Structures are given as structure tokens and as C-alpha cells.
C-alpha positions in Angstrom: 0.0 0.0 0.0 2.9 2.3 0.7 4.0 1.9 -3.0 0.6 3.0 -4.2 0.8 6.2 -2.2 4.3 6.8 -3.5 3.1 6.3 -7.0 0.6 9.1 -6.5 -2.7 7.3 -5.9 -5.2 9.0 -3.6 -5.2 8.0 0.1 -8.9 7.2 -0.3 -8.2 4.7 -3.0 -5.5 3.1 -0.9 -7.8 3.0 2.1 -10.7 1.4 0.1 -8.3 -1.2 -1.4 -6.8 -2.0 2.0 -10.1 -3.4 3.3 -10.3 -6.3 0.9 -6.6 -6.9 1.2 -6.9 -7.2 5.0 -9.9 -9.6 4.7 -8.0 -11.8 2.3 -5.0 -11.9 4.7 -7.3 -12.9 7.5 -8.8 -15.7 5.3 -5.3 -17.0 4.4 -4.5 -17.0 8.2 -7.7 -19.1 8.8 -6.4 -21.7 6.2 -3.0 -21.6 8.0 -4.6 -22.2 11.4 -6.7 -25.1 10.1 -3.6 -26.7 8.6 -1.8 -26.4 11.9 -4.5 -28.6 13.5 -4.4 -31.0 10.5 -8.1 -30.3 9.9 -8.1 -28.7 6.4 -7.1 -31.8 4.4 -7.3 -35.5 5.1 -3.6 -35.8 4.2 -1.1 -34.5 6.7 1.4 -33.8 3.9 -1.1 -31.6 2.1 -1.8 -29.7 5.4 2.0 -29.2 5.8 2.4 -27.9 2.3 -0.5 -25.4 2.5 0.5 -24.5 6.0 4.1 -23.5 4.9 2.8 -21.6 1.9 0.1 -19.7 3.9 2.6 -19.2 6.7 5.0 -17.4 4.4 2.1 -15.2 3.2 1.0 -14.3 6.7 4.6 -14.0 8.0 3.9 -16.6 10.7 6.3 -19.6 11.1 4.4 -22.8 10.5 6.7 -25.0 12.6 6.2 -23.0 15.8 2.4 -22.8 15.9 1.4 -26.5 16.7 3.8 -26.4 19.7 2.5 -23.0 20.8 -1.1 -24.3 20.6 -0.4 -27.3 22.8 1.5 -25.2 25.3 -1.4 -22.7 25.4 -4.0 -25.5 25.9 -2.0 -27.0 28.8 -1.6 -23.6 30.5 -5.3 -23.0 30.1 -6.2 -26.4 31.6 -3.9 -25.8 34.5 -5.2 -22.3 35.2 -8.9 -23.4 34.8 -8.5 -26.4 37.1 
């Protein structure tokens, strides 16, 4: 979006285009999160491939998320007990 402003586009056009771009990024993160739980595809390999690709797009490391989810669940169970 910064490049659009530098190229001379109006701030309003950039603002309007940033809304669908942000929604698309959220949707890609949802795919990423489902792949981390191995629930998007039946194949674990397919989940890993899409997880890595969508993780690159959302700037989130794919390898760290499953471990972080398990740790968070354990902390929540301990705190809630």
C-alpha cells in the first residue's frame, strides 16, 4: 500500500483497497490455522504444504504454531482447574 501512495494514488483509493486486502489476509490465516491442526485436508502432507505456503504469506512460522497451541492449551487447563 505504501507503494501505491508513493506512485501518486489517492489516500482514499488506498484505504478502500486495504479493506479487501486485509480480509484476504485474515482468510489466508484461517487456512493456515486449520492446517496447523491438520483439519483442512485429510492428508497430513497436504496440510503441511499449504501450512508452509500460507505461513509465508501471513509472516507466521508454521513449525512453531502447533507447539504453541499445545502449550497454550496446557496452560489454560492448569489455570482453569
